[in-house]
All heavy atoms as an XYZ file, in Angstrom:
1003
protein
N      54.324     32.110     17.971
C      53.168     31.329     18.371
C      52.934     30.160     17.423
O      52.065     29.358     17.678
C      51.924     32.215     18.420
C      51.967     33.271     19.501
S      52.189     32.583     21.138
C      50.519     32.422     21.657
N      53.700     30.124     16.348
C      53.510     29.059     15.361
C      53.633     27.669     15.976
O      52.894     26.765     15.617
C      54.525     29.239     14.234
C      54.470     28.171     13.180
C      55.513     28.432     12.124
C      55.616     27.266     11.190
N      56.697     27.409     10.238
N      54.545     27.497     16.909
C      54.786     26.179     17.492
C      54.064     25.950     18.811
O      54.296     24.950     19.476
C      56.284     25.958     17.694
C      57.006     25.883     16.371
O      56.468     25.382     15.399
N      58.217     26.404     16.332
N      53.214     26.884     19.206
C      52.471     26.706     20.453
C      51.385     25.678     20.255
O      50.735     25.687     19.231
C      51.856     28.039     20.906
C      51.174     27.946     22.230
C      51.924     27.989     23.388
C      49.807     27.780     22.326
C      51.314     27.903     24.623
C      49.190     27.683     23.551
C      49.944     27.750     24.705
N      51.136     24.748     21.098
C      51.695     24.501     22.433
C      52.883     23.556     22.428
O      53.067     22.787     23.367
C      50.515     23.909     23.183
C      49.805     23.101     22.148
C      49.980     23.887     20.871
N      53.675     23.595     21.380
C      54.915     22.840     21.281
C      54.715     21.348     21.066
O      55.632     20.584     21.245
C      55.819     23.088     22.496
C      55.919     24.529     22.863
C      55.330     25.010     24.009
C      56.584     25.418     22.028
C      55.415     26.355     24.337
C      56.668     26.766     22.357
C      56.085     27.236     23.515
N      53.518     20.967     20.713
C      53.217     19.571     20.417
C      52.507     19.481     19.078
O      51.706     20.345     18.737
C      52.290     18.959     21.479
C      52.809     18.832     22.901
C      51.700     18.351     23.819
C      53.992     17.893     22.977
N      52.785     18.423     18.355
C      52.015     18.155     17.144
C      50.665     17.581     17.550
O      50.461     17.199     18.710
C      52.764     17.134     16.273
O      52.777     15.870     16.917
N      49.761     17.490     16.609
C      48.456     16.874     16.900
C      48.622     15.439     17.369
O      47.941     14.999     18.298
C      47.557     16.921     15.663
O      47.237     18.241     15.357
N      49.528     14.719     16.744
C      49.754     13.319     17.125
C      50.313     13.229     18.545
O      49.906     12.362     19.326
C      50.705     12.651     16.138
N      51.228     14.134     18.892
C      51.784     14.121     20.246
C      50.721     14.501     21.275
O      50.656     13.911     22.356
C      52.969     15.083     20.338
C      54.176     14.621     19.561
C      55.218     15.719     19.403
O      54.894     16.909     19.347
N      56.480     15.314     19.334
N      49.882     15.476     20.936
C      48.806     15.888     21.845
C      47.814     14.744     22.052
O      47.335     14.524     23.172
C      48.098     17.124     21.295
N      47.509     14.002     20.994
C      46.587     12.872     21.122
C      47.207     11.768     21.967
O      46.520     11.156     22.787
C      46.196     12.334     19.736
C      45.103     11.288     19.790
S      43.622     11.784     20.713
C      43.124     13.225     19.809
N      48.495     11.534     21.815
C      49.184     10.561     22.662
C      49.099     10.989     24.131
O      48.784     10.169     25.005
C      50.650     10.415     22.238
C      51.519      9.535     23.146
C      51.022      8.096     23.152
C      52.969      9.617     22.702
N      49.346     12.259     24.395
C      49.243     12.780     25.758
C      47.836     12.585     26.315
O      47.662     12.137     27.456
C      49.633     14.263     25.779
C      49.510     14.973     27.125
C      50.438     14.342     28.160
C      49.809     16.455     26.951
N      46.820     12.884     25.514
C      45.433     12.714     25.957
C      45.122     11.249     26.237
O      44.551     10.917     27.277
C      44.463     13.271     24.919
C      42.981     13.162     25.271
C      42.660     13.984     26.520
C      42.124     13.612     24.095
N      45.532     10.367     25.318
C      45.269      8.933     25.511
C      45.898      8.413     26.796
O      45.261      7.714     27.577
C      45.808      8.111     24.326
C      44.937      8.053     23.134
C      45.318      6.956     22.135
N      46.582      6.301     22.348
C      47.689      6.518     21.619
N      47.674      7.382     20.632
N      48.802      5.860     21.884
N      47.148      8.774     27.024
C      47.853      8.282     28.208
C      47.252      8.884     29.480
O      47.025      8.173     30.466
C      49.371      8.566     28.108
C      50.071      8.261     29.416
C      49.974      7.754     26.965
N      46.958     10.177     29.462
C      46.394     10.827     30.650
C      45.034     10.230     31.018
O      44.773      9.932     32.189
C      46.276     12.332     30.420
N      44.179     10.032     30.037
C      42.858      9.454     30.296
C      42.998      8.019     30.785
O      42.321      7.594     31.730
C      41.956      9.554     29.047
C      41.633     11.026     28.747
C      40.686      8.719     29.199
C      40.914     11.760     29.855
N      43.896      7.271     30.173
C      44.132      5.895     30.608
C      44.580      5.857     32.065
O      44.075      5.049     32.856
C      45.186      5.238     29.720
N      45.504      6.735     32.425
C      46.004      6.772     33.799
C      44.876      7.109     34.772
O      44.785      6.523     35.859
C      47.177      7.770     33.920
C      47.517      8.071     35.372
C      48.401      7.224     33.186
N      43.996      8.035     34.388
C      42.874      8.407     35.265
C      41.987      7.197     35.573
O      41.656      6.940     36.730
C      42.009      9.503     34.638
C      42.713     10.768     34.338
S      43.198     11.595     35.843
C      44.024     12.999     35.142
N      41.601      6.475     34.525
C      40.727      5.316     34.734
C      41.449      4.194     35.471
O      40.892      3.579     36.382
C      40.190      4.801     33.396
C      39.018      5.581     32.882
C      39.179      6.567     31.926
C      37.732      5.334     33.345
C      38.101      7.294     31.451
C      36.652      6.040     32.884
C      36.832      7.030     31.930
N      42.685      3.941     35.082
C      43.432      2.855     35.711
C      43.708      3.160     37.188
O      43.704      2.243     38.016
C      44.724      2.599     34.946
C      44.476      2.023     33.556
S      45.964      1.922     32.550
C      46.731      0.490     33.302
N      43.909      4.429     37.521
C      44.148      4.806     38.910
C      42.941      4.468     39.772
O      43.087      3.980     40.904
C      44.475      6.296     39.006
N      41.739      4.703     39.244
C      40.529      4.344     39.988
C      40.488      2.843     40.247
O      40.203      2.406     41.368
C      39.275      4.772     39.210
C      38.903      6.191     39.412
N      37.733      6.580     39.998
C      39.568      7.331     39.111
C      37.683      7.898     40.044
N      38.781      8.378     39.512
N      40.756      2.065     39.219
C      40.682      0.610     39.342
C      41.746      0.070     40.287
O      41.449     -0.746     41.175
C      40.837     -0.029     37.957
N      42.969      0.526     40.113
C      44.070      0.013     40.931
C      43.894      0.416     42.392
O      44.133     -0.378     43.305
C      45.421      0.479     40.347
C      45.651     -0.219     38.992
C      46.566      0.205     41.313
C      46.750      0.379     38.156
N      43.431      1.640     42.621
C      43.182      2.096     43.991
C      42.061      1.293     44.630
O      42.128      0.935     45.814
C      42.858      3.607     44.006
O      43.975      4.303     43.462
C      42.570      4.103     45.404
N      41.034      0.988     43.842
C      39.918      0.177     44.339
C      40.432     -1.188     44.804
O      40.028     -1.687     45.863
C      38.888      0.014     43.215
C      37.551     -0.466     43.636
C      36.578     -0.542     42.451
N      36.370      0.758     41.831
C      36.577      1.022     40.526
N      36.975      0.073     39.695
N      36.362      2.219     40.051
N      41.334     -1.778     44.032
C      41.905     -3.082     44.397
C      42.827     -2.930     45.604
O      42.713     -3.671     46.585
C      42.673     -3.696     43.206
C      41.707     -4.045     42.067
C      43.458     -4.928     43.643
C      42.393     -4.367     40.745
N      43.749     -1.968     45.540
C      44.758     -1.794     46.597
C      44.139     -1.445     47.947
O      44.617     -1.912     48.987
C      45.768     -0.725     46.182
N      43.095     -0.646     47.933
C      42.466     -0.226     49.185
C      41.397     -1.193     49.674
O      40.806     -0.981     50.733
C      41.854      1.169     49.044
C      42.902      2.246     48.947
O      44.076      2.021     49.204
N      42.490      3.444     48.571
N      41.109     -2.211     48.876
C      40.116     -3.201     49.275
C      38.697     -2.657     49.329
O      37.876     -3.126     50.120
N      38.387     -1.679     48.480
C      37.055     -1.061     48.515
C      36.069     -1.680     47.528
O      34.949     -1.190     47.402
C      37.154      0.457     48.248
O      37.774      0.676     46.977
C      37.958      1.154     49.351
N      36.464     -2.740     46.867
C      35.552     -3.394     45.932
C      34.284     -3.875     46.631
O      33.182     -3.619     46.146
C      36.270     -4.496     45.133
C      37.220     -3.824     44.129
C      35.285     -5.421     44.432
C      38.063     -4.759     43.319
N      34.370     -4.540     47.783
C      33.134     -4.965     48.464
C      32.229     -3.787     48.853
O      31.008     -3.891     48.760
C      33.639     -5.717     49.694
C      35.008     -6.185     49.322
C      35.564     -5.096     48.444
N      32.825     -2.681     49.283
C      32.023     -1.506     49.661
C      31.291     -0.944     48.447
O      30.112     -0.611     48.521
C      32.913     -0.441     50.300
C      32.117      0.716     50.882
C      32.986      1.693     51.602
N      33.718      2.486     50.622
C      34.836      3.135     50.871
N      35.390      3.068     52.057
N      35.424      3.836     49.934
N      31.991     -0.852     47.312
C      31.374     -0.373     46.072
C      30.271     -1.336     45.644
O      29.187     -0.919     45.220
C      32.444     -0.209     45.002
C      32.003      0.432     43.712
C      30.804      1.110     43.585
C      32.816      0.366     42.588
C      30.416      1.706     42.388
C      32.440      0.949     41.395
C      31.241      1.614     41.292
N      30.519     -2.636     45.782
C      29.505     -3.639     45.434
C      28.265     -3.468     46.306
O      27.131     -3.539     45.811
C      30.079     -5.045     45.586
N      28.459     -3.223     47.584
C      27.334     -2.993     48.480
C      26.540     -1.755     48.082
O      25.302     -1.756     48.126
N      27.248     -0.701     47.684
C      26.589      0.514     47.210
C      25.701      0.202     46.003
O      24.545      0.630     45.938
C      27.640      1.578     46.858
C      27.093      2.760     46.140
C      26.448      3.782     46.824
C      27.222      2.868     44.754
C      25.944      4.887     46.153
C      26.714      3.962     44.074
C      26.073      4.977     44.770
N      26.248     -0.554     45.046
C      25.466     -0.906     43.849
C      24.266     -1.780     44.203
O      23.178     -1.594     43.647
C      26.353     -1.600     42.815
C      27.412     -0.734     42.142
C      28.219     -1.567     41.148
C      26.798      0.465     41.448
N      24.451     -2.715     45.115
C      23.345     -3.578     45.525
C      22.258     -2.775     46.233
O      21.069     -3.027     46.041
C      23.863     -4.730     46.380
C      24.640     -5.733     45.550
C      25.392     -6.770     46.363
O      25.368     -6.720     47.619
O      26.031     -7.631     45.730
N      22.667     -1.764     46.999
C      21.683     -0.869     47.633
C      20.899     -0.080     46.587
O      19.768      0.327     46.837
C      22.371      0.108     48.590
C      22.869     -0.561     49.855
O      22.461     -1.711     50.143
O      23.678      0.073     50.571
N      21.516      0.121     45.420
C      20.849      0.823     44.317
C      19.991     -0.128     43.481
O      19.390      0.281     42.498
C      21.878      1.492     43.400
C      22.660      2.601     44.026
C      21.849      3.857     44.049
C      22.691      5.026     44.523
N      21.927      6.239     44.573
N      19.971     -1.420     43.834
C      19.122     -2.375     43.142
C      19.836     -3.312     42.182
O      19.197     -4.125     41.522
N      21.160     -3.215     42.090
C      21.902     -4.113     41.207
C      22.025     -5.477     41.849
O      22.232     -5.594     43.057
C      23.308     -3.565     40.932
C      23.349     -2.444     39.954
C      23.031     -1.152     40.344
C      23.688     -2.667     38.631
C      23.057     -0.105     39.449
C      23.716     -1.628     37.726
C      23.401     -0.347     38.131
N      21.884     -6.503     41.031
C      22.171     -7.844     41.521
C      23.618     -8.160     41.131
O      24.159     -7.567     40.197
C      21.186     -8.889     40.959
C      21.190     -8.895     39.428
C      19.784     -8.637     41.489
C      20.405    -10.036     38.830
N      24.241     -9.049     41.863
C      25.628     -9.418     41.601
C      26.547     -8.200     41.622
O      27.388     -8.013     40.742
C      25.763    -10.165     40.276
C      24.849    -11.351     40.151
C      23.854    -11.397     39.181
C      24.961    -12.433     41.026
C      22.995    -12.478     39.071
C      24.106    -13.521     40.920
C      23.129    -13.541     39.939
O      22.291    -14.610     39.843
N      26.399     -7.363     42.638
C      27.198     -6.147     42.751
C      28.687     -6.401     42.675
O      29.421     -5.657     42.031
N      29.141     -7.462     43.315
C      30.569     -7.770     43.307
C      31.060     -8.064     41.890
O      32.123     -7.579     41.477
C      30.865     -8.940     44.248
C      32.331     -9.195     44.565
C      32.964     -7.987     45.249
C      32.463    -10.425     45.458
N      30.288     -8.818     41.132
C      30.661     -9.120     39.744
C      30.664     -7.851     38.898
O      31.547     -7.669     38.044
C      29.713    -10.156     39.153
N      29.702     -6.977     39.134
C      29.627     -5.714     38.374
C      30.854     -4.865     38.668
O      31.485     -4.317     37.748
C      28.323     -4.944     38.696
C      28.343     -3.558     38.075
C      27.107     -5.734     38.228
N      31.226     -4.752     39.930
C      32.393     -3.936     40.293
C      33.670     -4.526     39.710
O      34.522     -3.788     39.194
C      32.510     -3.768     41.822
C      33.792     -3.030     42.190
C      31.302     -3.016     42.353
N      33.804     -5.834     39.757
C      34.994     -6.442     39.150
C      34.999     -6.220     37.643
O      36.062     -5.974     37.055
C      35.096     -7.934     39.498
C      35.831     -8.147     40.782
C      35.308     -8.571     41.963
C      37.216     -7.906     41.019
N      36.288     -8.610     42.924
C      37.474     -8.210     42.383
C      38.277     -7.464     40.236
C      38.743     -8.087     42.963
C      39.536     -7.332     40.814
C      39.763     -7.638     42.153
N      33.845     -6.277     37.002
C      33.775     -6.012     35.557
C      34.213     -4.578     35.260
O      34.990     -4.336     34.327
C      32.370     -6.271     35.036
N      33.721     -3.628     36.040
C      34.114     -2.225     35.864
C      35.625     -2.084     36.033
O      36.298     -1.427     35.222
C      33.371     -1.326     36.883
C      31.882     -1.256     36.557
C      33.984      0.077     36.930
C      31.027     -0.663     37.678
N      36.153     -2.706     37.056
C      37.584     -2.622     37.367
C      38.424     -3.203     36.238
O      39.416     -2.597     35.804
C      37.860     -3.333     38.709
O      37.047     -2.724     39.723
C      39.316     -3.250     39.099
N      38.027     -4.350     35.738
C      38.760     -4.985     34.636
C      38.678     -4.133     33.370
O      39.686     -3.943     32.679
C      38.239     -6.423     34.389
C      38.773     -6.988     33.082
C      38.607     -7.320     35.561
N      37.506     -3.594     33.072
C      37.352     -2.738     31.883
C      38.265     -1.523     31.997
O      38.943     -1.151     31.031
C      35.878     -2.318     31.680
C      35.753     -1.191     30.662
C      35.054     -3.513     31.235
N      38.315     -0.906     33.177
C      39.172      0.272     33.351
C      40.646     -0.071     33.128
O      41.373      0.691     32.482
C      38.977      0.867     34.747
C      37.646      1.556     34.913
C      37.353      1.994     36.334
O      37.826      1.336     37.294
O      36.635      3.004     36.486
N      41.089     -1.206     33.633
C      42.491     -1.602     33.477
C      42.794     -2.015     32.040
O      43.780     -1.573     31.449
C      42.857     -2.718     34.473
C      42.830     -2.158     35.902
C      44.230     -3.309     34.150
C      42.939     -3.210     36.986
N      41.952     -2.861     31.464
C      42.203     -3.353     30.108
C      42.098     -2.213     29.087
O      42.992     -2.032     28.246
C      41.251     -4.510     29.744
C      41.321     -4.849     28.264
C      41.562     -5.730     30.591
N      41.033     -1.439     29.171
C      40.859     -0.344     28.205
C      41.924      0.725     28.389
O      42.426      1.284     27.405
C      39.458      0.254     28.313
S      38.176     -0.860     27.716
N      42.297      1.006     29.627
C      43.386      1.959     29.867
C      44.689      1.470     29.262
O      45.421      2.232     28.618
N      44.975      0.194     29.440
C      46.200     -0.385     28.861
C      46.179     -0.305     27.345
O      47.205      0.001     26.710
C      46.357     -1.838     29.306
O      46.490     -1.910     30.700
N      45.025     -0.574     26.743
C      44.907     -0.477     25.282
C      45.111      0.954     24.804
O      45.759      1.179     23.770
C      43.548     -1.009     24.818
C      43.364     -2.519     24.923
C      41.899     -2.896     24.674
C      44.283     -3.247     23.953
N      44.578      1.928     25.534
C      44.791      3.329     25.145
C      46.269      3.685     25.200
O      46.785      4.343     24.298
C      43.996      4.277     26.041
C      42.491      4.323     25.859
C      41.889      5.401     26.761
C      42.098      4.575     24.411
N      46.943      3.280     26.250
C      48.379      3.576     26.356
C      49.137      2.938     25.212
O      50.025      3.557     24.615
C      48.927      3.115     27.721
C      48.375      4.025     28.824
C      50.459      3.124     27.733
C      48.660      3.554     30.236
N      48.787      1.706     24.866
C      49.457      0.996     23.776
C      49.040      1.506     22.398
O      49.699      1.202     21.404
C      49.165     -0.501     23.877
N      47.959      2.272     22.345
C      47.475      2.763     21.052
C      46.823      1.679     20.216
O      46.773      1.778     18.994
N      46.298      0.667     20.860
C      45.663     -0.457     20.171
C      44.159     -0.440     20.439
O      43.740     -0.227     21.572
C      46.230     -1.800     20.661
C      47.719     -1.922     20.491
C      48.104     -2.001     19.040
C      49.608     -2.213     18.905
N      50.046     -2.073     17.535
N      43.382     -0.686     19.405
C      41.922     -0.738     19.534
C      41.383      0.477     20.296
O      40.504      0.347     21.151
C      41.471     -2.047     20.206
C      42.003     -3.279     19.529
C      43.056     -3.996     20.082
C      41.453     -3.703     18.323
C      43.560     -5.126     19.447
C      41.948     -4.833     17.680
C      42.991     -5.542     18.238
O      43.477     -6.648     17.608
N      41.932      1.636     19.986
C      41.604      2.826     20.771
C      40.128      3.195     20.690
O      39.554      3.654     21.684
C      42.467      4.034     20.363
O      42.328      4.276     18.970
C      43.920      3.791     20.697
N      39.517      3.009     19.536
C      38.087      3.327     19.413
C      37.263      2.456     20.352
O      36.373      2.941     21.054
C      37.642      3.128     17.961
C      36.196      3.392     17.718
C      35.818      3.251     16.271
N      36.769      2.451     15.524
C      36.519      1.831     14.395
N      35.342      1.932     13.852
N      37.423      1.124     13.777
N      37.574      1.169     20.407
C      36.825      0.242     21.255
C      37.156      0.454     22.725
O      36.264      0.382     23.581
C      37.095     -1.200     20.830
C      36.543     -1.442     19.468
C      37.255     -1.575     18.309
C      35.163     -1.517     19.103
N      36.389     -1.743     17.252
C      35.100     -1.718     17.708
C      33.976     -1.450     19.817
C      33.898     -1.835     17.026
C      32.772     -1.568     19.135
C      32.756     -1.764     17.753
N      38.413      0.729     23.012
C      38.803      0.993     24.398
C      38.113      2.256     24.905
O      37.572      2.278     26.017
C      40.322      1.135     24.498
N      38.114      3.299     24.081
C      37.443      4.543     24.474
C      35.950      4.313     24.654
O      35.341      4.843     25.591
C      37.710      5.628     23.432
N      35.361      3.496     23.789
C      33.924      3.203     23.910
C      33.624      2.476     25.222
O      32.635      2.772     25.902
C      33.447      2.380     22.721
N      34.472      1.539     25.592
C      34.296      0.844     26.868
C      34.352      1.800     28.040
O      33.550      1.707     28.975
N      35.269      2.737     27.981
C      35.389      3.715     29.059
C      34.228      4.713     29.042
O      33.807      5.194     30.099
C      36.738      4.425     28.973
C      37.943      3.493     29.203
C      39.246      4.231     28.942
C      37.920      2.881     30.590
N      33.680      4.988     27.861
C      32.492      5.850     27.787
C      31.314      5.204     28.508
O      30.532      5.893     29.179
C      32.115      6.140     26.333
C      32.973      7.182     25.678
S      32.357      7.584     24.027
C      33.541      6.726     23.027
N      31.181      3.895     28.374
C      30.109      3.177     29.076
C      30.287      3.324     30.591
O      29.318      3.560     31.316
C      30.076      1.690     28.659
C      29.139      0.889     29.549
C      29.679      1.561     27.191
N      31.541      3.221     31.064
C      31.827      3.418     32.485
C      31.403      4.830     32.912
O      30.784      5.010     33.965
C      33.328      3.196     32.785
C      33.778      1.788     32.404
C      33.660      3.545     34.235
C      33.226      0.683     33.234
N      31.734      5.827     32.093
C      31.357      7.219     32.405
C      29.845      7.373     32.495
O      29.335      7.980     33.450
C      31.892      8.174     31.340
S      33.655      8.428     31.365
N      29.131      6.850     31.523
C      27.670      6.984     31.516
C      27.069      6.310     32.748
O      26.190      6.863     33.409
C      27.077      6.406     30.211
C      27.471      7.302     29.036
C      25.559      6.269     30.304
C      27.199      6.687     27.674
N      27.562      5.118     33.059
C      27.073      4.424     34.249
C      27.362      5.213     35.518
O      26.495      5.356     36.382
N      28.566      5.747     35.622
C      28.925      6.540     36.797
C      28.075      7.786     36.930
O      27.647      8.147     38.032
N      27.818      8.434     35.803
C      26.974      9.629     35.826
C      25.569      9.263     36.293
O      25.011      9.902     37.186
C      26.942     10.309     34.443
C      28.303     10.965     34.152
C      25.815     11.338     34.356
C      28.487     11.408     32.714
N      25.007      8.226     35.699
C      23.619      7.847     36.005
C      23.459      7.315     37.422
O      22.494      7.651     38.110
C      23.134      6.807     34.995
N      24.399      6.506     37.873
C      24.234      5.813     39.151
C      24.756      6.617     40.341
O      24.174      6.576     41.418
C      24.930      4.436     39.101
C      24.286      3.568     38.028
C      24.886      3.744     40.452
C      25.127      2.387     37.617
N      25.840      7.349     40.148
C      26.499      7.998     41.274
C      26.401      9.526     41.225
O      25.966     10.160     42.178
C      27.992      7.592     41.338
C      28.705      8.269     42.490
C      28.146      6.082     41.413
N      26.829     10.126     40.132
C      27.121     11.556     40.116
C      25.939     12.481     39.823
O      25.915     13.608     40.317
C      28.262     11.842     39.139
C      29.497     11.072     39.460
N      30.269     11.325     40.575
C      30.087     10.020     38.837
C      31.273     10.477     40.612
N      31.187      9.665     39.580
N      24.973     12.058     39.036
C      23.870     12.950     38.652
C      23.106     13.467     39.866
O      22.724     14.643     39.913
C      22.927     12.251     37.678
N      22.923     12.638     40.844
C      22.189     13.043     42.045
C      22.944     14.085     42.863
O      22.356     14.759     43.706
C      21.894     11.821     42.910
N      24.239     14.240     42.577
C      25.071     15.174     43.342
C      25.275     16.503     42.628
O      26.070     17.323     43.072
C      26.408     14.511     43.655
C      26.247     13.278     44.534
C      27.563     12.626     44.833
C      27.337     11.400     45.715
N      28.578     10.807     46.129
N      24.585     16.682     41.503
C      24.675     17.962     40.804
C      25.790     18.022     39.776
O      26.303     17.007     39.323
N      26.155     19.230     39.414
C      27.147     19.450     38.357
C      28.577     19.420     38.892
O      29.446     18.750     38.361
C      26.888     20.779     37.648
C      27.935     21.084     36.636
C      28.988     21.942     36.787
C      28.087     20.501     35.342
N      29.774     21.940     35.659
C      29.241     21.057     34.751
C      27.360     19.561     34.618
C      29.678     20.716     33.472
C      27.793     19.221     33.350
C      28.941     19.798     32.787
N      28.848     20.180     39.938
C      30.218     20.403     40.374
C      30.789     19.232     41.162
O      30.107     18.608     41.959
C      30.307     21.672     41.234
C      29.982     22.921     40.468
C      28.765     23.547     40.632
C      30.892     23.445     39.569
C      28.460     24.695     39.925
C      30.598     24.595     38.851
C      29.372     25.225     39.030
N      32.088     18.962     40.914
C      32.784     17.922     41.652
C      33.264     18.470     42.991
O      33.090     17.857     44.019
C      33.980     17.375     40.834
C      34.843     16.453     41.675
C      33.481     16.651     39.600
N      33.865     19.612     42.982
C      34.414     20.216     44.194
C      34.151     21.701     44.209
O      33.542     22.250     43.294
N      34.578     22.371     45.220
C      34.432     23.796     45.470
C      32.984     24.195     45.674
O      32.621     24.691     46.721
C      35.066     24.647     44.355
C      35.028     26.126     44.661
C      35.634     26.996     43.583
O      36.126     26.459     42.571
O      35.607     28.206     43.758
N      32.125     23.983     44.679
C      30.720     24.378     44.789
C      29.799     23.180     44.991
O      28.590     23.324     45.009
C      30.277     25.134     43.526
C      31.153     26.301     43.219
N      31.225     27.411     44.019
C      32.009     26.518     42.200
C      32.079     28.271     43.501
N      32.571     27.759     42.398
N      30.359     21.996     45.082
C      29.556     20.793     45.226
C      30.419     19.648     45.718
O      31.551     19.854     46.134
N      29.898     18.451     45.635
C      30.655     17.286     46.085
C      30.266     16.068     45.268
O      29.224     15.474     45.490
C      30.398     17.027     47.564
N      31.113     15.731     44.294
C      30.895     14.498     43.553
C      29.955     14.588     42.373
O      29.408     13.579     41.944
N      29.775     15.781     41.817
C      28.869     15.954     40.683
C      29.408     15.369     39.383
O      30.406     14.642     39.367
N      28.757     15.724     38.285
C      29.014     15.081     36.995
C      30.122     15.703     36.159
O      30.550     15.113     35.178
C      27.725     15.033     36.131
C      26.638     14.233     36.808
C      27.239     16.417     35.759
N      30.612     16.886     36.505
C      31.501     17.604     35.596
C      32.742     16.805     35.194
O      33.108     16.762     34.027
C      31.876     18.984     36.138
C      32.752     18.972     37.347
C      33.148     20.369     37.803
O      33.213     21.299     36.988
O      33.393     20.535     39.011
N      33.400     16.164     36.138
C      34.605     15.386     35.839
C      34.280     14.215     34.915
O      34.993     13.963     33.942
C      35.224     14.895     37.153
C      36.407     13.975     37.003
C      37.612     14.435     36.491
C      36.323     12.640     37.396
C      38.698     13.588     36.365
C      37.405     11.793     37.280
C      38.596     12.271     36.762
O      39.675     11.421     36.637
N      33.190     13.531     35.183
C      32.797     12.393     34.345
C      32.455     12.833     32.929
O      32.735     12.108     31.971
C      31.606     11.662     34.969
O      31.983     11.089     36.196
N      31.868     14.001     32.793
C      31.552     14.497     31.452
C      32.822     14.841     30.695
O      32.946     14.545     29.502
C      30.563     15.675     31.527
C      29.221     15.124     32.009
C      30.477     16.420     30.206
C      28.027     15.974     31.892
N      33.805     15.425     31.382
C      35.088     15.714     30.726
C      35.754     14.412     30.293
O      36.279     14.312     29.171
C      36.006     16.538     31.649
C      37.415     16.630     31.087
C      35.435     17.932     31.852
N      35.742     13.400     31.153
C      36.302     12.100     30.769
C      35.567     11.522     29.562
O      36.198     10.994     28.631
C      36.225     11.112     31.941
C      37.152     11.363     33.121
C      36.841     10.378     34.245
C      38.597     11.257     32.704
N      34.245     11.613     29.569
C      33.443     11.101     28.455
C      33.815     11.812     27.150
O      34.053     11.163     26.128
C      31.950     11.268     28.750
C      31.059     10.756     27.659
C      30.701      9.427     27.619
C      30.601     11.604     26.649
C      29.891      8.931     26.602
C      29.795     11.119     25.637
C      29.442      9.789     25.615
N      33.884     13.132     27.180
C      34.206     13.901     25.972
C      35.626     13.579     25.493
O      35.859     13.429     24.290
C      34.018     15.413     26.208
C      34.567     16.230     25.047
C      32.542     15.730     26.427
N      36.562     13.426     26.426
C      37.925     13.046     26.040
C      37.925     11.686     25.352
O      38.625     11.491     24.346
C      38.837     13.029     27.265
N      37.117     10.761     25.839
C      37.019      9.446     25.192
C      36.402      9.555     23.804
O      36.814      8.833     22.882
C      36.223      8.478     26.073
S      37.113      7.935     27.542
N      35.439     10.449     23.630
C      34.856     10.686     22.308
C      35.938     11.191     21.350
O      36.048     10.719     20.207
C      33.673     11.684     22.377
C      33.244     12.130     20.986
C      32.497     11.067     23.130
N      36.749     12.132     21.801
C      37.821     12.675     20.964
C      38.830     11.583     20.608
O      39.256     11.471     19.454
C      38.513     13.870     21.667
C      39.763     14.305     20.918
C      37.536     15.029     21.818
N      39.191     10.765     21.581
C      40.124      9.664     21.331
C      39.540      8.700     20.306
O      40.218      8.297     19.358
C      40.477      8.944     22.644
C      41.324      9.863     23.536
C      41.192      7.626     22.376
C      41.448      9.395     24.973
N      38.292      8.324     20.481
C      37.647      7.401     19.535
C      37.578      8.017     18.142
O      37.834      7.336     17.144
C      36.246      7.037     20.024
N      37.262      9.300     18.060
C      37.148      9.965     16.764
C      38.494     10.077     16.060
O      38.552     10.136     14.834
C      36.544     11.354     16.946
N      39.567     10.088     16.829
C      40.890     10.227     16.226
C      41.445      8.910     15.692
O      42.461      8.892     15.011
C      41.877     10.796     17.243
O      42.216      9.830     18.202
N      40.769      7.815     15.991
C      41.229      6.490     15.561
C      41.225      6.433     14.040
O      40.190      6.566     13.404
C      40.321      5.411     16.152
C      40.786      3.999     15.835
O      41.762      3.830     15.079
O      40.170      3.064     16.359
N      42.389      6.254     13.480
C      42.532      6.250     12.012
C      41.830      5.072     11.351
O      41.543      5.110     10.178
C      43.997      6.232     11.618
C      44.778      7.417     12.121
C      44.315      8.687     11.480
C      45.185      9.833     11.939
N      44.504     11.074     12.048
N      41.507      4.050     12.113
C      40.850      2.874     11.558
C      39.348      3.004     11.455
O      38.672      2.111     10.986
N      38.811      4.150     11.882
C      37.359      4.290     11.896
C      36.799      4.441     10.490
O      37.464      4.950      9.593
C      36.926      5.456     12.773
C      37.188      6.814     12.164
C      36.895      7.908     13.180
N      36.774      9.195     12.564
C      37.765      9.944     12.125
N      39.002      9.510     12.211
N      37.549     11.124     11.585
N      35.572      4.018     10.314
C      34.892      4.156      9.025
C      34.675      5.634      8.733
O      34.345      6.417      9.615
C      33.557      3.428      9.057
N      34.864      6.042      7.532
C      34.619      7.414      7.128
C      35.745      8.368      7.512
O      35.566      9.573      7.482
N      36.917      7.838      7.849
C      38.024      8.687      8.275
C      38.421      9.679      7.202
O      38.850     10.775      7.489
C      39.237      7.831      8.662
N      38.252      9.337      5.949
C      38.641     10.249      4.859
C      37.651     11.372      4.663
O      37.932     12.348      4.002
C      38.797      9.462      3.576
C      39.952      8.489      3.650
C      40.141      7.771      2.347
N      41.194      6.805      2.523
C      41.463      5.869      1.672
N      40.772      5.751      0.566
N      42.443      5.040      1.893
N      36.437     11.244      5.238
C      35.438     12.283      5.083
C      35.728     13.478      5.975
O      35.266     14.569      5.700
C      34.051     11.726      5.401
C      33.567     10.597      4.495
C      32.227     10.083      5.002
C      33.457     11.063      3.059
N      36.481     13.263      7.062
C      36.744     14.341      8.023
C      37.851     15.240      7.574
O      38.673     14.951      6.778
C      37.073     13.757      9.383
């Protein structure tokens, strides 16, 4: 069991960074490919946001840029922070009203977004460039 799960901490963090990046980037790329940006913008405008289209494009760009930075291992603390903002917004605007569970016991709740948020916290905390890194 000494070598379980067969990855070093650095390899596990790389796996987490890439997996989280792919999750966020998949949302953005699918939104573009399926042409659902206007529909999402309309949803936000119905919730009281002005410039819904600009907001959705900003979210989409942040997901792609921050995901790319996570994969590259560059500015990971800032990239993770940007994605945390996306998670908080998604929880507050979309998912909280739908409860906790995403599937099986519910539809579209907060659990997945909270896992993404916590993964981003772990990624940001692992950034060797952070202040106080020697204290941990």
